[in-house]
N, C-alpha and C positions, 0 to 999 in steps of 0.2 A: 409724501404724498398722504392727503386727510383721511382718516380712519371713516370706515363707515359706521353711521349710525343706527341701531337695534332698537326696535321696540321693546323684544326681550332680549335675552340670553338665551332662554330656553321656554319654549312652549311642550305644556303636557296634554295629549289628547287623551280626554277620557275622565271622567267626574264619578268615577266609581271610588270603592275603597283603596285600591292599589293606585290609580293615579294622583290621590289624594294624599295617600303615606308617601308616595315618592315625592310630591311636594313638600310636604311637611319635612322630612328626612334632609332634601336639599335646600331646607331654610336654615336647617343646623348647621350642616356642613359647610356652604359654599354661601358668595354674595352675589350670587347669580339672580337678574332680574325674572320672573317667574309668570306665567301664565297659564293656567289649566280650562281646557275647552271642553262643553258638555254638550251632545248634542240632545238632549232633552231640558225640559224646562225645570228639571228637577235632579239633585244629585242623588246618587244610588238608587237608579232607576231600573236597572236591569239584574245583573248577577248580584250584586252586594244586597239589594231591598227585596229580594223575592226567595233567601236564602232560609232556612229553620233557625239561624242565629246560634249556630253550636261553635263555641270555641274549642276547637278538636285538640287532641293531648299529643299527637304523633305517634300514634299507636301501628297506623297501618303503613306508615311508608318504609320503602327499600332503606334500610341505613346506611347512613353517606350521601343520600340524595337530595336532591338540592329542596324536596318537598317535607324531607326528614328534619334537614337541617335547620330550614327556615320557620317551618313549622312549631317546633321546639321551643328555638329562639324566641318567634314571637308570638306566642302563645305569651308567654311571660312577659314580655314587652306591653302586650295588649292587656293584661293585666293590670300590669304598675299604669299604664295611660288611663284606663276606667278610672282606678283608683284616686290618680292627680285630680283629674276633671270631674269627678263627681257623677261618672256615667253609671247606671244601674246594670250590675253584672254579678254573677255567682257562678263560686267554684262549687258547681255541685255534684259532679261526678259523673260518671254512668254505668251500666252494667251490658257486658255483649252476654249473650247467651248462648250455648250449645243445645238444641231441641231435637238431637237426635246423637245416637254412640258417634255415628261415622264423622260430625261433626268437630268431637274433640281433638284429633290431631291437628286439624286445622288452629283451632282455639290457643291448642300449645303452642302452635307457631307463633301466632298473633302475639302472647305471651313473652316467648324468648325476643321477640322483634321490637317490642316497645321497651324491652330493658336493654337492649343494643341502643335505642334511641334517648338512653339516659330517662326512661320515664321513673318516678319515685311512686312507692306506695301501692304498685300494680297488686290485688290480691287473689288466687285462685279460690273460686267456691266450688264446693261440691253440692250436690242436688238441694242437699238439707241446707244448705245455707243461703240460698238464694233469696228466698225471703224474709229475710232478715234487711233485706235493702231493698226490694220489691216484691209485696206481699202476694200481688196478682200473677206473677208471673211463674210458669212451668217449662221447666228446662232440666238438663241431665247435668250440666257445669254451667261455668260462668266465671267472667273475667272482670271484677273491678277495677274501675280505672277513674280515680280521685281527681286527677287534675284536668279533666274536660270540664267545660263551664256552658255556659249561655249569656248572649248578649244580645242588644240590637245593633246590628252592623249599619244601620242607616243612621242612627245618634251618633256611632262612633265617624261615619263619613262624614255629618255637620259638621262637627265637633271640629274635624282635622281643617275644613274648609274655613272655619271661623279663624284659626290660628295660625292657616296661610295668608289669609287677608290681613289677620292684625300686625301680621310680618311685614305688610306693606306691598303684597301680590294680589294677581287679579285671579278671579274664579267667571269665569263667562258661562251661563248657561244658555241653551237653544242656539248654539253654535255646532253645526255640523259640518265636520271636516270634509271638503269636496276634493281637494287637491293638492298638489305640493310644485312649486317651482323651486328649481334649485340655480344658483348664481354662484361664482365665484365670491362672492361677496358676505353670501349666507342665504337663507330661504325665506320663501314667502307660503306661509300657510293659509290654504283659502278654505273658506266656511260659507255657508248658505247668508250671512249676514256682515261679514266683513274679513277680509284681510290681514295677518299677522306677519309682522317682519321679524324674524329670529335667528338667533346664529344655531340653533341646535334643536332638536326636535325629539320626543320621548312619546312611545305610541303604546299606550294604556287601555287599547279601544275595545277589549274583551271581545264581544260576538262578532264585530266588526275587524278585528287586528290583523287580519291577514290581508283583508281586502284595504285597509289603509296602508298596510304594507307593499301591498304590489302599485298603489297609486302613490307610494313614495319613491318608485322605480326596483323596487327590490323583487327577486321571485322566488318566496319563501317556500321550502318544502313539504310545507304542511297547508292543509285546510280545514276550516272551521267547523263541524257537524254539530248542527244544534239539537241538543236533549233535552227535551220537558220532561218534569220532574212534578207530579201532581200529588196534594194533599187533602186529606181529611181532617177537620177540625172534631176533637171530641169534645161532645156534648158538656156543658158546665157540671151537672148533675153526677157525669161519669168521670170526671176528671180524678179522682181520688183513685182510680185504677193504676195511674203513671205518677211514681214519686218524682222521679229525675228523667234519665235518658236509658232507654232501652235499645240494644241493636241485635240483630241478628250476628250470627258468623258470616262474615262476608265471603263471596265466591271470588278466589282467587284468580279467576281467570276475566272476570269481566269488572270494570272501573269503577261501579255503584257498589252502595253498601246495602242495598236491599230494603225494603219498608220497614221502620221504627217508628218508635214514639219518642217525642222530642216534649218536654215542658219548657213553656218558651217564658221570657223573662217580664212580662205580664201577666202571666200565670195561667196562659191557655195552654192548650196539648194539642200538638200535631200528630197526626199518624201518616206515614208516606217517607220517601216519594218514590213513586215507581219511577222507571227510565224509559221513556219512548221517543221516537226520533220525531221532531219537529220538523214542518214543512215552511216554518218561515224561522229567522235568525230571531225573532221575537214573538215567536209563537205560543203565547201563553195561554191561547184556548185550543181545544180540539179541533176546531174547525178554522184556526189561523193558518194563511196559505199567501205563500210567495209565488208565484211562477218562477222569477229569477233562483230566490233559493232553493225551491227544488230542483232545477234542471241543473245548478251548481253540483247538488249533491249527489244526485242519481248518474251524473256523467264524469264523477270522480272514481279515478279507478279505486283509488281506496277505499271509497266507500263499498264500493262493489265486492272487493275481497272481504271487508270487513262482515257485510250484509251475509254471505255465503257461509262465515264463519259461525257467526250468532244467530242464524236465521231462527230456530228453534226459540232461544232466548229472548230474541227481539219479540216473536210473535206471542208469546206467553206473558212479555210488557203489556203489549195492547188489549190483550183478552183482559188483563185485570183492569186496563184503563176505561174501558166500556162495561166492564162486569163488577160491580161493586161486592155483591158475593164474592168473587173470586179476592179481591183485595181485603174483604174481611176475613177470608180463609188465610190468607198470608198471615195478617198481623194476629189472629188468633193461634198462631205456632207459638207467639210468646206470650198472649194473654187471651188464652181460652173465652174468659168471661165476657171480652169484647163482642158485643151484637150488634146487625146490622144500623138497628136504631137508633145506636150510640155516637153515629158518626154523622156528619153534616159538611156539605163540601168545603174545602178550604181553596186555599191558591195554587197557585202555580209559579216554578221558576224554568229559566230555560240554563242550560249549561253549555258552553262554547268549549267545545273538546276538539283540541286538534289532532288531526290525522293524515299519517303518512300514505305515500301513494300506494306504499307497501300494504296497506290495510291494517298497518300497526296504530294503534291508538297511543299518543303520547303521555306516558306514563307520570313525568315528571313535569314541572316549570321548564319553559323554554323562555330563553332573552337571547335574542340576537343583535348583533351591532353592525353599523354601517356608517361610511364616513357622515360625521355631524349627526347620527340618529342612532337609537337604541330602540327596538321592539320588543315588546312582552308578546310572545306569540301562543302560549300557553298557561293559564294561570286558574285552574279549575280549583275546586276544594283539593286543599284547606286554604287556597289563598286569603279568604278573608281573616281567619285565625292569624296567619302568617305575614299579613299584610306589612306591618311596621318594619319587621326584618327585609320581607322581599324591595321595599321603598328605600329601606337602607342598601341594599347591595347594589338596587339599579344607581341609587346618590352616589356610592363609591366608583359605581364603572362612570358616570358623568363625569366627577373630578377627576379622575383618571385619565380620560380619554378626551374631554372638553376643556377648553381655555376658562373655567369659571373657578 
């Protein structure tokens, strides 16, 4: 019997940093013929290109979790990758600040968690020590985290794509996945422009990863709920108020880190983000709206349970979204000298947060396997930091389970 010829061994859906890191790792570990398909006309158009560019240390994540393991391993792999390819980056460190006495126990818990995750050089700071690192910060204690850094993840993604192409593989832009045909001889991946014949499929579709999985015949036990994070920029004449990165002590019950200050690799300083429900999966503006996306969110049992649990917190986030004064007040807990006039509107990002029917937010990365397929169903922060490690993990799964 004549063997079926395939255009590709593996098609990867998603041209964000996780999809390209997976392709890059596959070029190192297999001889598989690869294609990456991206819906937009540019790479890193969504979560990858709209985050604050922080290289996370691994401080926050439950020891032993996929987030903790991949963040710590991925962080160092990313620093090495940037150094090898002359990508501007900086291991500048950050400060987590307790602004009230009741936050100190949570800060101590963070310290212990960081040590459990293998972070080096963590430094507990008393009130009088804070200004040595951030002269304009006010707080009662702090934790210095030297392994945190900054980079432009769009630049990293573009370099990964360049390396994938240089290895003889294809990256297609403007190819939006629309469906899958499964045959005994292989898969037909359908897009708005052309179809791809492949033996295997990897879904790194981010904001649409659950829908892609359903179109592939799966019944994922999660749904993506989009949360918009809005930023302000510190005006150039006030950037001196922030030396590096300044974070509050996070609420352990809420999966977001709170508004903070981030020095960018280009020299700018961002303040934010908040975390508000978006009414569109690509809902970067307050006015962004999709009837389909909104109905899907509000008819999902998990969201109704989540909304009931976090109603007060969610309303506070919305209030801060529409009230600059309230946003500034949150920032002033860290740096009292920041004033309304020091901020100008910045960008926004949308986080693809997987939610279970029970109303539980999926805290860890979630990667599931199906015959001839791998689906990344939850890869929020620190996925960009951890991308080279996540890509390695997925490539190892592919090498083990696929005939490549």
